[in-house]
N, C-alpha and C positions, 0 to 999 in steps of 0.2 A: 735244530739249526739256530745259531745265534742271530740276533737282529742285524749286528754289524760284525763282519770278520775282516780285520786288516791282516794281510800276509805278506811279510817281507817288503813292505812299503819303502821305496827309495826316492827321495826328492833332492835334487842338487840345484845349485845356482852357479852359472858359468860366468865368471868375472875376469877382469883384467888381472887380478891378483892371484887367480886360480880357481879350481872348482871346489865350491863350498859344499861339503857333504852334510847338509842340513838334517836330513832324515835319512838314516843309514841302516835300513833293513829292519824296521820294527814290526812286530806282530802282536796283536791283542784282540780280544772280542768283547762285545757288549750285548748282554742279554736284554730281552724286553723288560721294561720297567726298571732296569738297574741303573745305579749311579756310579760311573767310573771316573776316577781322578787321574790326571796326568800332571805330574809334579816335577819341577826342576828349576834350576837357575836361569836367568835371561840368556838367550842364545843357545839353548840346549836343543831347540828343534820342536818345542811344544806346539807353539802357534802354527808353524809351517805344517806339522803333522795334521792339525785340525783343518787348515785351509785346503790341505791336499785332499781331504775326504770330499769336499764339495768342488774340488777342482778350481779353486780360486787363487792358486799360486800364478803370479804375473809371469807370462812367457813372451819374450825374454825378461829377464835372465834366468827365471826358474823353470824347472821342468821335472815332472815325474817320470823317472827313468826305469822303474821297475816295481814289481809287487802286484798285489791284487787287493781291491777294496769290495768286498761283497756285502751288499745291502738288500734285504727282502729278496734274495734269490738271484740278483743282478750284479755284475761286475761294473761299478761306477766308472772305472777307467775305460771301459769299452763303449760307454754311451756317447751318442752324438751330442752336439752343443744344445740342441733344443731339447733333447731328452734329459740332460743334466740340469738344464733350467727348470724343467717340471719338477725335478727331485728337490731343488733349492726352495726352501720355504713351504712347500707342500707336504713333503715327507720328512725333511731334515731342516730343522730351524737352527739359526745361528745368533748368538748374542755376541757382539764384538767387544773388544777391550774397552773403548772409549766411546760413549753414546754420543757425545757432542760431535764427533767427527764422522760417526755411522748415520746419524739422522740428517736428512736434507734440511739445511737451514731456511730454505725459501718455501718449503711446503709445510702446511699446517699438520698437526699431529693426526687429525682426523683423515686427511688425505693420504697419509703414509700408512695408516692403519687399514683404510678401506680398499687401497689399490691392490693389496696382496690377496685379499679374499675375492675381489672382483676378478682378478687374473687367474687365480688357481681354481677357485670354486665356482665361478660363473654367477656370483651373486649379483642382484640388482643394486643400485646405489642406495636405495632405502634399507634393504635387508643388510647390506654392508654396514651402513651407519649404525644399525641396531647392533650388529655384531660387535662393532668398535666400542659401543657403550658397555656392552657385556664384559668385554675383555678389560676395559678400564677399571671396572668395578672389581673384576676377578684379581687384578694385580694390586688393589688397594689404593687407587688414585682417587682423591676426593673431588666432588663436583665434576664428573665426567662430561656432561654436555659443554661446560664452559672450557674444559681443557682441550677437548677436540678442535676448537677453533683457535687455540694458542699455537705458537711456534716453539721449537726446541729452546731457543734462548729464554723464553719465558719460564721454563721449569728448572728446578734444582737438579744437582747431579744424581740424587737417589730417585727422583721422579722421572728423569730421562731414561735411567736404567730400567725402571718398571715398565716404561713404554717399550723398551727394547725386548723385554720379556713378553709383553703383550703381542708384539709383532711376531716373535718367534713361535707363540702359541696360537696365532690367529687361524691357521689351517689344520689345527689338530695334528701335528706331525708325530711320527714314531719316535724320533730321536731330536734331542736339542744339544748343540755343541756351545758351551759357554766358555769363551775365551778370556780368561782373567776378568770375570764380570764385576769384581769389587775393587779393582786396582785404584780407581781414582776416588774412592768413597772413604769417609771417616769410619772409624771402627764400629760405631753403633749402627750406621747405615748399612755397613758390610753385613752384620749379623741379620739385620731385617731382610735384606735382599736374598741371602742364603736360605734363611727359613722360608721365605716366600716360594723360592725356587723348588726347594725340597718338598714342601707341602703340596704344591701344584703338580709336580711330576708324579707324586704318590696318588693324588686324587684322579688324575687324568690317565695314569699308566704310561707316562712317557719316559723313556730312557733318556739319560743325560750323560754327557762327557764334560767334566769340569777341567779346564786348563788352569793351572796356577803355579806360582813360585813359592807358595807358602804352605808348608805342610800343616801348620796349625789351622788354616781355614777350612780344610777339608776333613779333618778328623772326625767331625761330628756328621758329616753329610754323605761321604763316600762309602759304597759297599766294597769296592775294590780299588787299589792304588797302583799305578804304573809309574815308577821313578825313572826320569830321563836324564842322560848325561851325554853330551857331545854326539847327539843324533841317535843315540841308542837307548833302548830300555835296559836298565842294569839291574832293577829289581821289580818284581810284581807279585802281588798277593792281596788277601783280604785286608781290609783297613786295619783290623785287629793285629794281624801278623806283621804287617809293615811297621806299625807304630809301637808294638810291644816286643816284637821279636825281630828287629831289622837284622839283615845278613850281608848288607853291603856297606863298606866304609862310607861311601857317600851318603847313603840314607841315614846312617848313625850320625854323621857330621851335621846333616841338615836338622835332624831332631835336636841334637846338642846346641845348635845355634838359635833355637827358638826359646824366648823367655818363658819361664815356668812359675806359676803363682805359688807352688809349694816350695820354692827355694827361698833362702834368706835374701833379704834386701841387698845385702853386701856381695852376694854371689855374682861373679863375672860371667858374661856370655862367652861361649867357646866358638868363635867364628871358624868357617871353612877357609883355611889359609890359601893363598895363591890365587891364580886366575883361571878361568875355563880355557881350554886349549884353542888354538887356531884350527878351525874346521877345514882349512885348505891344506894342513899339513899333518894330518893324522897318518901314523906309521904302521898300524896294525898291532901295536902293543895296546895295553890297557891305558886309555886316555886319562883315567883319574890318577894314574901312578904318581906323577910329580906332587900331587897335593895329598897323597895318601899315607897315613901313619902305619899302614899294615904292608907296604910295598916291599916286594922281594925281587930277585933276579928274574924269576919266571914271568913276572908281570910285564917286564921290558921285552920279552921274546914273543908273546902272543896275547890275543885278546880273549879272556875267558868266556866260555859260552854260558848262557842261562841255563842253570841246572836246578833240579828239584832240591829244596831244603826243607821241605815239609808239604803237606797236602796242600795243593793249590798255591804253593809259595815257591818262587824261584828267584835265584840271584846270580849275577855273573861276577863271581869272585873266587880266586883260588883258595882264599883263607876264610871262607864263609863259616867253616865249623869252629875255627878259632874264635872268630867273632862271637858266635853263639856261646861258646865256652866262657868267654871274658864276661859277657852280660850276665850269665848265670851265676858267676863268682861274685859280681857286684851286688846282684839281687840278694 
């Protein structure tokens, strides 16, 4: 049995403009110790799907309307409020997008680290303080005793993100969800943070879900990749398959839009034309059709199902075989 099993998860937002189908029936699994990436443009439902796992979607206007989230043999959607609070932090850690808004500005770093282990593990204040020093050293923060007495605004963006990683690891969870953990950081610090997260999860045997809009970010770190578009997973497979043998036009477009060091300096980027669809007006056809270079009449009549295009590799496209043939000719 997988550590995490998401089955037909549906999360919607009920607004004056209509019902937003933010997460529209996604399914995937995460094995123990595995790193799974969820990739897609802003607004495709990545972060909402992550928040849904911990039932952190604000209600109203949001609501999880269907599906199942199995974790360690329990359906998280059936737990009481107190039971899901025990899961958060203790068994599933969360690293949010922007640490400056996720950390409490009026509490010291030490207070925010110790309160987690005191609440979930019942540590004494002395033991919690010792654990906090250990965590700070683990994530590579210099002079931990001094940093524990400082406040979030005293730290740089990279150091704040390291604190968030320490908080997520504090109770030795089975799973960490990292929601765009490097968005606000420069390129050099991004690489350091991703290396740190990968090394720690390997050493501690922790599974991880990385949410990101950048396929280039997760190429080196993910075991498997799920590509999302308009609330659905439109391609899934091993990192090698998705990067080297993409079978959906959207995945191919994302890869082509990423700068490559092996191209000539004069080479132009190939952006994904058009805009993502309005999630209140999906009509049952392929939502990528208006932006797709492979679109045909069939795409306007129904949404393609996720179908196998290789071992452990699935794509939701009527023309996936033609895309494969085209890539082989280019190669």
